[in-house]
C-alpha positions in Angstrom: -18.2 -39.1 -99.0 -18.3 -35.6 -100.6 -20.9 -33.4 -102.4 -20.1 -30.4 -104.8 -21.7 -27.0 -104.7 -23.1 -25.2 -107.7 -19.5 -24.0 -108.6 -18.3 -27.7 -108.6 -16.3 -27.0 -105.5 -15.9 -30.1 -103.3 -17.8 -29.9 -100.2 -17.7 -31.9 -97.1 -20.4 -34.4 -96.4 -21.6 -35.1 -92.8 -19.7 -38.5 -92.8 -16.5 -36.9 -93.6 -16.8 -34.3 -90.9 -17.6 -37.2 -88.4 -14.5 -38.9 -89.7 -12.6 -35.7 -89.0 -13.9 -35.4 -85.7 -13.1 -39.0 -84.8 -9.4 -38.7 -86.1 -8.9 -35.2 -84.3 -10.0 -36.9 -81.0 -7.8 -39.8 -81.2 -4.8 -37.7 -82.1 -5.2 -35.1 -79.5 -5.2 -37.8 -77.1 -1.5 -38.3 -77.5 -0.8 -35.1 -75.5 -2.8 -36.3 -72.5 -1.9 -40.0 -72.1 1.3 -39.3 -70.1 -0.6 -37.6 -67.3 -1.9 -40.7 -65.5 1.5 -42.7 -66.2 3.7 -40.4 -64.2 3.6 -42.7 -60.9 4.3 -45.8 -63.1 7.4 -44.0 -64.9 8.8 -42.7 -61.7 8.8 -46.3 -60.2 10.7 -48.0 -63.2 13.2 -45.1 -63.5 13.5 -44.8 -59.7 12.7 -41.1 -59.8 10.5 -38.9 -57.7 7.1 -38.4 -59.0 7.6 -34.7 -59.4 10.6 -35.3 -61.6 9.0 -37.9 -63.6 6.0 -35.4 -64.1 8.3 -33.5 -66.4 7.1 -35.6 -69.2 3.5 -33.8 -69.0 4.9 -30.3 -69.5 7.6 -31.4 -72.0 4.6 -32.9 -74.1 2.9 -29.6 -74.0 6.1 -27.7 -74.6 6.5 -29.8 -77.7 2.8 -29.2 -78.8 3.5 -25.4 -78.6 6.7 -25.8 -80.9 4.8 -27.7 -83.2 1.8 -25.3 -83.3 4.1 -22.5 -83.9 6.5 -23.9 -86.6 4.4 -26.7 -88.3 0.9 -25.5 -88.5 1.6 -22.5 -90.8 2.9 -24.9 -93.3 -0.6 -25.7 -94.1 -1.0 -22.6 -96.0 2.1 -23.6 -98.1 1.8 -27.5 -98.7 -1.1 -29.6 -99.7 -2.8 -30.2 -96.4 -3.8 -33.8 -96.7 -0.2 -34.8 -97.4 1.1 -32.7 -94.3 -1.3 -34.4 -92.1 -0.2 -38.0 -93.1 3.4 -37.0 -92.8 3.0 -35.5 -89.3 0.9 -38.3 -88.3 3.6 -40.8 -89.5 6.3 -38.8 -87.4 4.0 -39.1 -84.4 4.0 -43.0 -84.7 7.9 -42.8 -84.6 7.8 -40.6 -81.6 5.3 -42.8 -79.8 7.3 -45.9 -80.6 10.3 -44.3 -79.2 8.7 -43.6 -76.1 7.3 -47.1 -75.7 10.9 -48.5 -76.2 12.7 -45.8 -74.0 15.2 -47.5 -71.5 16.1 -44.2 -70.0 14.2 -41.2 -68.8 16.2 -38.7 -70.9 15.2 -40.7 -74.0 11.6 -40.7 -72.8 11.8 -37.0 -72.2 13.0 -36.4 -75.8 10.2 -38.6 -77.2 7.6 -36.5 -75.1 8.6 -33.5 -76.9 8.4 -35.1 -80.1 4.9 -36.6 -79.4 3.7 -33.0 -78.5 5.2 -31.6 -81.7 3.6 -34.1 -83.8 0.2 -34.1 -82.2 -0.7 -30.8 -83.9 -2.6 -32.6 -86.7 -6.1 -31.5 -85.1 -5.0 -27.9 -85.8 -4.4 -28.9 -89.5 -7.7 -30.8 -89.8 -9.6 -27.8 -88.5 -8.5 -25.3 -91.2 -8.8 -28.1 -93.8 -12.6 -28.5 -92.8 -13.1 -24.9 -92.7 -11.5 -24.5 -96.3 -13.9 -27.1 -97.7 -17.1 -25.8 -95.8 -19.6 -23.5 -97.1 -20.2 -20.2 -95.3 -23.5 -21.7 -94.3 -22.3 -24.5 -92.4 -18.6 -23.6 -91.5 -19.3 -23.0 -87.9 -21.6 -26.1 -87.4 -18.7 -28.3 -89.0 -16.1 -26.8 -86.7 -18.4 -27.4 -83.8 -18.6 -31.0 -84.6 -14.8 -31.5 -84.9 -14.3 -29.6 -81.6 -16.6 -32.1 -80.1 -14.4 -34.9 -81.3 -11.3 -33.1 -79.9 -13.0 -32.5 -76.5 -14.0 -36.1 -76.2 -10.6 -37.2 -76.9 -9.2 -35.1 -74.1 -11.7 -36.3 -71.6 -11.2 -40.0 -72.6 -7.7 -40.1 -73.0 -6.8 -39.8 -69.3 -9.4 -42.7 -68.2 -8.1 -45.0 -71.0 -4.4 -44.3 -70.2 -4.8 -44.8 -66.5 -6.6 -48.1 -67.1 -4.2 -49.7 -69.6 -1.3 -48.5 -67.5 -2.6 -50.2 -64.5 -3.1 -53.6 -66.2 -0.5 -53.8 -68.7 2.2 -51.0 -67.8 2.9 -47.4 -69.0 4.7 -48.8 -72.2 1.6 -50.5 -73.5 -0.2 -47.2 -73.6 2.4 -45.8 -76.2 2.1 -49.0 -78.2 -1.7 -48.8 -78.3 -1.4 -45.0 -79.2 1.2 -45.9 -82.0 -1.3 -48.7 -83.3 -4.2 -46.3 -83.4 -2.1 -43.6 -85.5 -1.1 -46.4 -87.8 -4.8 -47.1 -88.3 -5.7 -43.4 -88.7 -3.0 -43.0 -91.6 -4.7 -45.6 -93.5 -8.2 -44.1 -93.0 -7.1 -40.4 -93.6 -5.0 -41.4 -96.7 -8.0 -43.2 -98.2 -10.8 -40.9 -97.2 -9.5 -37.4 -96.5 -9.9 -34.7 -99.3 -7.1 -32.9 -100.8 -6.8 -29.2 -100.3 -4.3 -26.9 -102.2 -3.0 -23.8 -100.8 -2.7 -20.4 -102.4 0.4 -19.2 -100.8 3.5 -19.4 -103.2 6.3 -17.8 -101.1 9.0 -19.4 -99.0 9.0 -20.4 -95.2 10.3 -17.0 -94.1 7.8 -15.0 -96.2 5.1 -17.3 -94.6 6.1 -16.5 -91.0 6.6 -12.8 -91.8 3.0 -12.7 -93.3 1.6 -14.4 -90.1 2.9 -11.6 -88.0 1.5 -9.1 -90.4 -2.0 -10.4 -89.9 -1.7 -9.6 -86.2 -1.3 -5.9 -87.3 -3.8 -5.8 -90.0 -6.7 -8.0 -88.7 -8.6 -6.5 -85.8 -11.1 -9.5 -85.6 -7.9 -11.9 -85.2 -6.7 -9.5 -82.5 -10.0 -9.3 -80.7 -10.6 -13.2 -80.9 -7.1 -13.9 -79.7 -7.2 -11.6 -76.5 -10.7 -12.9 -75.6 -9.6 -16.4 -76.1 -6.4 -15.7 -74.1 -8.5 -14.7 -71.0 -11.2 -17.3 -71.6 -8.6 -20.2 -71.7 -7.1 -18.5 -68.5 -10.4 -19.2 -66.6 -10.9 -22.7 -67.9 -7.4 -23.8 -67.0 -7.3 -22.0 -63.7 -10.5 -24.0 -62.9 -9.2 -27.4 -63.8 -6.0 -26.9 -62.0 -7.4 -25.3 -58.8 -10.4 -27.6 -58.5 -8.2 -30.6 -57.5 -6.9 -28.7 -54.5 -10.4 -27.5 -53.6 -12.0 -31.2 -53.7 -8.9 -32.7 -52.0 -9.2 -30.6 -48.9 -12.2 -30.5 -46.4 -15.2 -30.9 -46.5 -14.8 -33.3 -49.4 -11.3 -34.8 -49.0 -11.6 -36.7 -52.1 -9.0 -39.1 -53.6 -7.5 -38.8 -57.1 -9.9 -41.2 -58.7 -13.0 -39.5 -57.2 -11.7 -36.1 -58.4 -11.1 -37.4 -61.8 -14.6 -38.5 -62.2 -15.7 -34.7 -62.1 -14.1 -34.5 -65.6 -17.1 -36.3 -66.9 -19.3 -33.4 -66.3 -17.1 -31.5 -68.8 -18.5 -33.6 -71.5 -21.3 -31.1 -71.6 -18.9 -28.7 -73.4 -18.3 -31.2 -76.0 -22.1 -31.7 -76.5 -22.7 -27.9 -76.8 -19.9 -27.3 -79.3 -22.0 -28.4 -82.5 -24.9 -26.1 -81.5 -22.6 -23.2 -80.7 -21.0 -23.7 -84.1 -24.2 -23.8 -85.9 -25.3 -20.3 -84.1 -21.9 -19.0 -85.1 -23.2 -19.2 -88.7 -25.8 -16.6 -87.9 -25.6 -13.0 -88.8 -24.3 -11.8 -85.4 -22.0 -14.7 -83.8 -20.4 -12.2 -81.5 -23.4 -12.4 -79.3 -22.4 -16.0 -78.5 -19.3 -14.6 -76.9 -21.4 -12.5 -74.7 -23.4 -15.6 -73.7 -20.2 -17.3 -72.8 -19.3 -14.5 -70.4 -22.6 -14.8 -68.6 -22.2 -18.5 -68.3 -18.8 -18.3 -66.6 -19.8 -15.5 -64.2 -22.8 -17.8 -63.2 -20.6 -20.7 -62.9 -18.2 -18.9 -60.6 -21.1 -17.8 -58.4 -22.2 -21.5 -58.2 -18.5 -22.5 -57.2 -18.4 -19.7 -54.6 -21.6 -20.9 -52.8 -21.0 -24.6 -53.2 -20.0 -25.4 -49.7 -20.8 -29.0 -49.2 -23.5 -29.0 -51.9 -21.8 -31.1 -54.9 -24.8 -30.6 -57.2 -23.9 -26.8 -57.5 -20.4 -27.7 -58.2 -21.5 -30.0 -61.0 -23.8 -27.6 -62.4 -21.0 -24.9 -62.2 -18.6 -27.4 -64.2 -21.4 -27.8 -66.9 -21.9 -24.1 -67.3 -18.2 -23.2 -67.3 -17.5 -25.6 -70.1 -20.5 -24.7 -72.2 -19.3 -21.1 -71.7 -16.0 -21.9 -72.9 -17.2 -23.5 -75.8 -19.4 -20.6 -76.7 -16.5 -18.3 -76.7 -13.9 -20.7 -78.5 -15.9 -22.2 -81.1 -17.5 -18.7 -82.1 -14.1 -17.1 -82.1 -12.6 -19.9 -84.2 -15.4 -19.7 -86.8 -14.9 -16.0 -87.0 -11.1 -16.1 -87.8 -11.6 -18.7 -90.4 -13.9 -16.3 -92.4 -11.2 -13.7 -92.6 -8.6 -14.8 -95.1 -9.4 -18.3 -96.6 -5.9 -18.9 -98.1 -4.3 -18.0 -94.7 -6.4 -20.1 -92.4 -3.5 -22.1 -91.0 -1.5 -19.0 -90.1 -4.6 -17.4 -88.4 -5.2 -20.3 -86.6 -1.5 -20.6 -85.5 -1.8 -17.1 -83.8 -5.2 -17.8 -82.5 -4.3 -21.1 -80.6 -0.8 -19.9 -79.7 -2.2 -17.2 -77.8 -4.9 -19.3 -76.3 -2.4 -21.8 -75.1 -0.3 -19.0 -73.5 -3.5 -17.8 -71.7 -4.3 -21.4 -70.5 -0.6 -21.5 -69.1 -1.0 -18.1 -67.3 -4.6 -19.2 -65.9 -3.1 -22.3 -64.2 -0.4 -20.1 -62.5 -3.1 -17.5 -61.5 -5.5 -20.2 -60.1 -2.7 -21.6 -57.9 -1.5 -18.1 -56.8 -5.2 -17.2 -55.8 -5.6 -20.5 -53.9 -2.4 -19.8 -51.9 -3.5 -16.2 -51.2 -7.1 -16.7 -50.2 -8.4 -20.2 -51.0 -11.4 -21.0 -53.0 -13.3 -17.8 -52.2 -10.4 -15.6 -53.6 -10.2 -17.8 -56.6 -13.8 -17.3 -57.5 -13.7 -13.8 -57.0 -10.4 -13.4 -59.0 -11.8 -15.3 -62.0 -14.9 -13.2 -62.0 -12.8 -10.2 -62.3 -10.9 -11.8 -65.3 -14.4 -12.5 -67.0 -15.4 -8.9 -66.3 -12.0 -7.7 -67.9 -12.8 -9.9 -70.8 -16.2 -8.3 -71.2 -14.5 -5.0 -71.2 -12.4 -6.2 -74.3 -15.5 -7.4 -76.0 -17.4 -4.1 -75.7 -14.4 -2.1 -76.5 -14.0 -3.9 -79.7 -17.7 -3.9 -80.5 -17.6 -0.2 -80.6 -15.2 -0.3 -83.5 -16.9 0.0 -86.9 -14.2 -2.2 -88.4 -15.1 -5.2 -86.3 -16.6 -7.9 -88.5 -19.0 -10.3 -87.1 
């Protein structure tokens, strides 16, 4: 499964990278299984659908908590052990949800499911730590593909199983998958020992110090904040766009457009490979250009769905060009602090996603699809200004 470099340092083989991508996709799916189940949960507990929908953002809130509190521990404890332990806790959380006989218990379990689904953000630094400088970006891109496929497939799988077997069956299935993954990861994942020797308080303090001392981390995080705002705003607002005239699509039809987002997953390995070059920042600029082109296609869509689908493909590829490149760059900064750097980077990214959803809905209410496209274009131009501002600083590293 592994190869060694000239310094006898264990390196990841392609088989092991694919295994990591596989595990990442299946674990991240835990966060999204609940979304199609809201109607079924509402019926069982005699709740309104909007009230039952709380399990979706409670799961996301749990993810944010786990990201901030647990991911930095990967720089303090042996990473493989931490991955196995947190996946084990995820199994307990999923089973708690499956056996929930009150909505309050299900809500509590949802928070735990989110907090224990941060394993992909532990696998990525593990892969980065064991990858050579030459192939680190490509390996990260492959694992990101697994993560994206997991997100895309989870909703369809959950909806189908929930329809035929009920919502509890989905959580039982997810728990069973995680049990199998624990066995696979225990047998096949490599060990990776951190260099940090301090306590948890010092660990968290050092994380905030990196924000002050690492300009690349600041630039990558700000750019990702705005890029995540764009992609989140689109996937939130496009539901309203397609549900209204001239399309008047139903939920099932709207969900099928998510398949076009698979282009982003397919592009991630290529973007990651390009990020290993001498000037990876140029990939970010390509991402901005693709986002602007996609907004133009969305604006002129009218009743021409082929323009809309083309826009989805371009906006997702642009997002991957920005995200994978930035993630590769931060992993080159301080090898022994990759989990803490990733915590800062991903936390800021998800805050951007949340703000983007709110922005998209606000623009839609204010001026419909045209204003949404114009507003997102302005956000991308603002992101370009951030890019060029940091590009003028001599201390910015590629």
